[in-house]
C-alpha positions in Angstrom: 0.0 0.0 0.0 1.3 3.5 -0.8 2.5 5.2 2.4 1.4 8.7 3.3 3.8 11.5 4.1 3.6 12.4 7.8 2.6 16.0 8.7 5.0 18.1 10.7 2.6 18.0 13.6 2.3 14.3 13.4 6.1 14.0 13.3 6.5 16.0 16.5 3.7 14.1 18.3 5.2 10.7 17.4 8.7 11.9 18.4 7.5 13.1 21.7 5.7 9.8 22.4 8.7 7.8 21.3 6.7 5.6 18.9 9.7 4.6 16.8 7.9 2.0 14.7 5.1 4.3 13.8 7.6 7.0 12.9 9.5 4.8 10.5 6.4 3.6 8.8 5.2 7.2 8.3 8.5 8.4 7.1 9.0 5.7 4.6 8.4 8.0 1.7 5.9 7.6 -1.0 6.9 4.6 -3.1 5.3 3.8 -6.5 2.3 1.6 -6.8 2.9 -2.1 -6.7 4.3 -3.5 -9.9 1.8 -4.5 -12.5 0.9 -8.1 -13.0 2.5 -9.8 -16.0 0.3 -11.2 -18.8 0.3 -14.6 -17.1 -1.3 -13.1 -14.1 1.7 -14.1 -11.9 3.0 -11.5 -9.6 6.6 -10.5 -9.7 8.9 -12.9 -7.7 9.1 -12.2 -4.0 12.8 -13.0 -3.7 15.3 -10.2 -3.8 16.9 -9.3 -7.1 20.3 -7.8 -7.6 20.6 -4.5 -9.4 23.8 -2.7 -10.4 24.4 0.9 -9.6 27.3 3.2 -10.6 28.5 6.4 -9.0 31.6 8.3 -7.9 30.7 9.0 -4.3 33.1 6.5 -2.7 31.6 4.8 0.4 29.0 7.4 1.2 26.0 5.5 -0.3 26.7 2.8 2.2 24.9 4.9 4.8 21.5 4.6 3.1 21.6 1.8 0.6 20.7 -0.7 3.3 17.5 1.3 3.8 16.8 1.1 0.1 17.4 -2.6 0.0 15.1 -3.2 2.9 12.3 -1.2 1.5 12.5 -2.5 -2.1 13.5 -6.1 -1.7 16.6 -5.7 -3.9 20.3 -6.0 -3.3 22.5 -3.3 -4.7 25.9 -3.9 -6.2 27.9 -0.7 -6.4 30.3 0.1 -9.2 32.4 3.0 -8.0 34.7 4.9 -10.3 36.8 8.1 -9.8 35.2 11.3 -10.9 37.8 12.0 -13.6 37.2 8.6 -15.2 33.5 8.2 -14.6 32.0 9.7 -17.7 34.3 7.8 -20.1 33.8 4.6 -18.2 30.0 4.8 -18.3 29.8 5.9 -21.9 32.0 2.9 -22.8 29.7 0.6 -20.8 26.6 2.0 -22.5 28.2 1.5 -26.0 29.1 -2.1 -25.1 25.6 -2.9 -23.7 27.0 -3.6 -20.2 26.0 -0.5 -18.3 24.5 -0.8 -14.8 20.7 -0.7 -14.1 21.0 2.6 -12.3 23.5 5.3 -13.4 24.3 8.3 -11.4 25.0 11.4 -13.4 26.0 15.0 -12.7 24.2 17.8 -14.4 27.3 18.4 -16.5 27.0 14.9 -17.9 23.5 15.2 -19.3 24.4 16.5 -22.7 26.4 13.3 -23.3 23.4 11.1 -22.4 19.9 12.7 -22.6 19.7 13.2 -26.4 20.8 9.6 -27.1 17.6 7.7 -26.0 19.6 5.8 -23.3 17.3 6.1 -20.3 13.8 5.1 -19.4 11.6 8.1 -18.7 10.1 8.3 -15.2 6.8 10.0 -16.3 4.5 7.0 -16.2 6.2 5.5 -13.2 5.9 8.7 -11.2 2.2 9.1 -12.2 1.5 5.6 -11.0 3.4 6.1 -7.7 1.0 8.9 -6.5 4.0 10.9 -5.5 3.3 14.5 -4.6 5.3 16.1 -7.4 4.9 19.6 -5.9 7.3 18.7 -3.2 10.4 18.6 -5.5 12.6 21.6 -4.9 12.8 22.1 -8.6 10.4 20.8 -11.2 12.1 17.6 -12.5 10.7 18.3 -16.0 13.0 21.3 -16.0 16.0 20.2 -13.9 16.3 16.7 -15.4 13.9 16.8 -18.3 14.4 16.4 -22.0 11.7 16.8 -24.7 9.0 16.4 -22.1 10.4 13.4 -20.5 11.7 13.2 -16.9 14.9 11.3 -17.3 16.3 11.3 -13.8 15.5 11.8 -10.1 17.7 14.3 -8.2 19.6 13.1 -5.1 19.8 16.5 -3.3 19.0 20.2 -3.4 21.9 21.6 -5.5 24.6 23.2 -3.5 25.4 26.8 -3.9 28.7 28.6 -4.2 30.0 30.7 -1.4 33.1 32.4 0.0 35.3 30.7 2.5 37.5 33.0 4.6 40.7 32.5 6.6 39.7 34.7 9.5 43.2 34.6 11.0 44.6 36.3 7.9 41.6 38.7 7.8 42.4 39.8 11.3 46.2 40.0 10.7 45.4 42.4 7.8 43.4 44.6 10.2 40.1 44.2 8.4 37.2 44.9 10.8 35.6 41.5 11.3 32.2 43.0 12.3 31.9 44.4 8.8 32.0 41.1 7.0 28.7 39.7 5.7 29.0 36.5 7.7 26.0 34.3 8.2 24.0 35.8 11.1 25.3 39.4 10.6 22.9 42.1 9.6 24.6 42.5 6.3 24.6 38.8 5.4 24.3 38.3 1.6 24.4 42.0 0.9 27.8 42.3 -0.7 28.0 43.2 -4.3 31.1 42.2 -6.4 32.6 45.6 -5.9 32.4 45.2 -2.1 34.1 41.9 -2.4 36.9 43.4 -4.5 37.5 46.2 -2.0 37.7 43.6 0.8 40.2 41.5 -1.2 42.3 44.6 -1.7 42.2 45.4 2.0 43.4 41.9 3.0 46.1 41.5 0.4 49.6 42.2 1.8 52.3 42.9 -0.7 55.9 43.7 0.1 57.9 46.6 -1.3 59.8 44.2 -3.6 56.6 43.0 -5.2 56.3 39.7 -3.5 53.2 38.7 -1.6 53.0 38.0 2.1 49.4 37.0 1.5 46.9 37.1 -1.3 43.3 38.3 -0.9 42.0 35.6 -3.2 43.5 32.1 -3.6 43.9 31.6 -7.3 43.5 33.0 -10.8 40.0 32.2 -12.1 39.7 30.8 -15.6 37.1 28.0 -15.4 33.8 28.0 -17.2 31.7 27.3 -14.1 32.9 30.5 -12.4 32.3 32.5 -15.6 28.8 31.0 -15.8 28.0 32.0 -12.2 29.3 35.5 -12.8 27.3 35.8 -16.1 24.2 34.6 -14.3 24.5 37.5 -11.9 24.2 39.8 -15.0 21.2 37.7 -16.1 23.0 36.0 -18.9 23.8 32.4 -20.0 26.8 30.9 -21.8 24.6 29.6 -24.7 21.2 30.6 -26.0 19.5 27.4 -24.9 21.1 26.1 -21.7 18.4 23.5 -20.8 17.2 21.6 -23.9 20.5 20.9 -25.7 19.2 22.7 -28.7 21.6 25.7 -28.6 22.4 27.5 -31.8 25.1 29.9 -30.6 27.4 30.8 -27.7 26.8 34.2 -26.0 30.4 34.9 -25.0 30.8 38.0 -27.2 27.8 39.8 -25.5 28.4 42.7 -23.1 27.4 40.7 -20.1 29.9 37.9 -20.8 32.7 40.3 -21.4 31.9 42.2 -18.1 31.7 38.9 -16.2 35.1 37.8 -17.7 36.6 41.1 -16.6 35.3 40.6 -13.1 37.1 37.4 -12.5 40.2 38.0 -14.6 40.8 41.5 -13.2 41.3 40.0 -9.7 44.7 39.0 -11.0 45.4 41.2 -14.0 44.1 44.6 -12.6 43.5 44.5 -8.9 46.5 42.3 -8.0 44.6 40.5 -5.3 44.9 37.0 -6.8 48.1 35.2 -8.0 49.2 34.7 -11.5 49.0 31.3 -13.0 52.7 30.7 -12.4 52.5 31.9 -8.7 49.8 29.5 -7.8 51.6 26.4 -9.2 53.3 23.9 -6.9 51.4 24.8 -3.7 50.0 21.6 -2.4 46.3 21.8 -1.9 46.2 25.4 -3.2 47.0 28.8 -1.6 43.9 28.9 0.6 44.6 25.5 2.3 48.2 26.5 2.7 47.2 29.6 4.6 48.5 32.0 2.0 45.2 33.6 0.9 42.4 35.1 2.8 39.5 34.0 0.6 38.4 31.4 -1.9 35.1 30.7 -3.7 33.9 27.1 -3.5 30.9 24.8 -3.4 28.8 25.2 -0.2 29.6 21.8 1.3 31.9 20.3 3.9 35.1 20.0 1.8 37.0 22.6 3.7 35.6 21.5 7.1 36.9 17.9 6.4 40.3 19.3 5.7 40.8 20.3 9.3 42.6 23.5 8.4 44.9 25.1 10.9 43.0 28.4 11.0 39.6 29.6 11.8 37.1 29.5 8.9 34.4 32.1 8.1 31.5 31.8 5.7 29.7 34.3 3.5 27.5 34.0 0.5 28.6 34.6 -3.1 28.8 38.3 -3.9 26.7 39.4 -6.8 26.5 42.1 -9.5 22.9 42.7 -10.5 21.2 39.6 -9.2 21.8 37.0 -6.6 22.2 33.6 -8.2 21.6 29.9 -7.4 22.7 27.2 -9.8 20.2 24.4 -10.4 21.1 20.9 -11.3 22.3 18.3 -8.9 23.5 14.7 -9.2 20.7 12.3 -10.1 19.7 8.7 -10.8 18.9 7.5 -14.4 17.5 4.1 -15.4 19.3 2.2 -18.1 16.8 1.4 -20.9 18.8 -1.8 -21.6 18.2 -3.0 -18.0 16.3 -6.3 -17.5 15.1 -5.0 -14.1 13.6 -1.6 -14.9 10.7 -1.7 -12.4 13.0 -2.7 -9.6 15.6 -0.1 -10.6 12.9 2.6 -10.7 11.6 1.7 -7.3 15.1 1.7 -5.8 15.8 5.1 -7.3 12.5 6.5 -6.0 13.2 5.3 -2.4 16.8 6.6 -2.7 15.5 10.1 -3.6 12.2 10.5 -1.8 12.2 8.4 1.3 12.4 10.4 4.5 14.6 7.9 6.3 17.1 8.0 3.5 16.9 11.8 3.4 17.6 12.0 7.1 20.7 9.8 6.7 21.9 12.2 4.0 21.5 15.1 6.3 23.2 13.3 9.2 26.2 12.4 7.1 26.9 15.6 5.3 24.2 18.2 6.0 23.0 17.6 2.5 19.3 18.3 1.8 17.1 16.0 -0.2 15.7 17.3 -3.5 12.3 16.0 -2.5 10.5 17.9 0.3 13.7 19.7 1.4 11.8 21.9 4.0 11.0 18.7 5.9 14.7 18.5 7.1 15.3 22.1 8.1 14.8 21.5 11.8 17.2 18.5 11.7 20.3 20.4 10.5 23.3 20.1 12.8 24.7 23.0 14.8 28.2 24.5 14.2 30.0 25.1 11.0 28.3 22.3 9.1 24.9 23.7 9.9 26.0 27.2 9.0 27.3 26.4 5.5 24.1 24.4 4.8 21.9 27.4 5.8 24.0 29.6 3.6 23.4 27.2 0.7 19.6 27.4 1.4 19.5 31.2 2.0 18.5 32.1 -1.5 15.8 29.4 -1.9 12.3 30.5 -1.1 10.6 28.2 1.5 14.0 27.0 2.8 15.7 30.3 3.7 15.8 32.1 7.0 16.6 35.4 5.2 13.6 37.0 3.5 15.5 39.5 1.4 18.0 36.9 0.2 15.3 35.1 -1.9 14.3 38.3 -3.8 15.1 38.3 -7.6 17.3 35.2 -7.5 18.4 33.9 -10.9 17.8 30.2 -10.7 19.9 29.1 -13.7 21.3 25.9 -15.1 24.7 25.7 -13.4 26.0 23.3 -16.0 24.3 24.9 -19.0 27.3 24.2 -21.3 25.3 22.7 -24.2 25.9 19.7 -26.4 29.5 20.6 -26.8 30.1 21.2 -23.1 33.6 19.8 -22.7 34.7 21.8 -25.8 33.1 24.9 -24.4 34.8 24.5 -21.0 38.2 23.7 -22.5 37.9 26.7 -24.9 37.0 29.2 -22.2 39.8 28.1 -19.9 42.4 28.2 -22.7 41.3 31.7 -23.8 41.1 33.2 -20.3 44.6 31.8 -19.6 45.8 33.6 -22.7 44.6 36.8 -21.1 46.4 36.2 -17.9 49.7 35.6 -19.6 49.3 38.8 -21.7 48.6 37.2 -25.1 45.1 38.7 -25.5 42.7 41.2 -24.1 39.5 39.9 -22.4 37.5 41.2 -25.3 39.5 39.4 -27.9 39.7 36.2 -25.9 35.9 36.1 -25.4 35.2 36.9 -29.1 37.6 34.1 -30.2 36.0 31.7 -27.7 32.6 32.6 -29.1 33.7 31.9 -32.7 35.3 28.6 -31.9 32.3 27.4 -29.8 29.8 28.5 -32.5 31.7 26.4 -35.1 31.6 23.4 -32.8 27.9 23.9 -32.2 27.4 23.9 -36.0 29.3 20.6 -36.2 27.3 19.1 -33.4 
């Protein structure tokens, strides 16, 4: 029988009464309807079946896969590959007809898979499951859809990007700490990009001989993701159709793109608060981890907390130009159309993404919020730094934020909207921006050249 989602009041009542068995039953999520009978009228076999699942998350899925196995009567065999090898490995498996039943993808992988008719759409399955589709943090038809089909189920609410601070270096530079837009301060998430640049200038310490005692920012920025976030703050995208893989042109020669490129390149080339490409080489772990830079932009997750850095961390949201931004598009589960266990794989993917017990395990492990009914978990976030960075990540999302003004006019854009020629686009942007940093080209020329090259590649695609 399809379970019903417990109300917040019911959750609190059961918690207070200590009725653990009732709580687990009510929080079991909303699985799909029972599998249909086969033509013979025989029901699907009761014994557990084995499904294969691939991902790059290391051992993390071990924390909740036993829950999935228990609630779906499957056993799960994990195929774990390093991130750098994952895309090539899975594409090779698909081509050879030996890909797993469930395949985890990142948003940046979708262009390599979605247009190729590899996956089973979830549309009919979700309709039969009676799942409340309004509880997804982002409409799956947009976030993981293609030509009207929902091709995946998202694992979590996509992380944001934020600024990590070495507060020891900030203090040593004499910057007034109470003026920082840290979480909890009155000016939280109110810094524009110009405010951020002024701060970086104030905490950069340069000797009279031109050497740096400390940098304001940890590295020269040349990656396409950083450019995409900066362009999104101007209300612009990298390509003209960042969602449907039907782009006809790049937009890198537009005014917004050139302004965004200047913003990130000028940290090194004009303001002198970030190192040159040469200066940042050879520092193990990067200048921020080495305690040589006061700030760095990164994903709003526990990476720097796990590093156990020898200085005090501070956390602020990503500075913006015209609009605050939040990139949409998380990791997600796709069902291999060649699988012989499609119903079981779909059911396992549904429990993995919508079950409240699984969702709580995700919160408990990494303060990561489920993509399904994320508000359900807000009261269960941990205290301390891990809870702080998660609340920063949620600050711009209506219904999940404790900062009303932070949710105003937020550009919810495709954070991996690189198009069908995504890897070419990313490689081209990096190469062209690096040419600016070594003095071979101006920002304007580099962006125009990148635009021409990517347009030609789009035409070929």
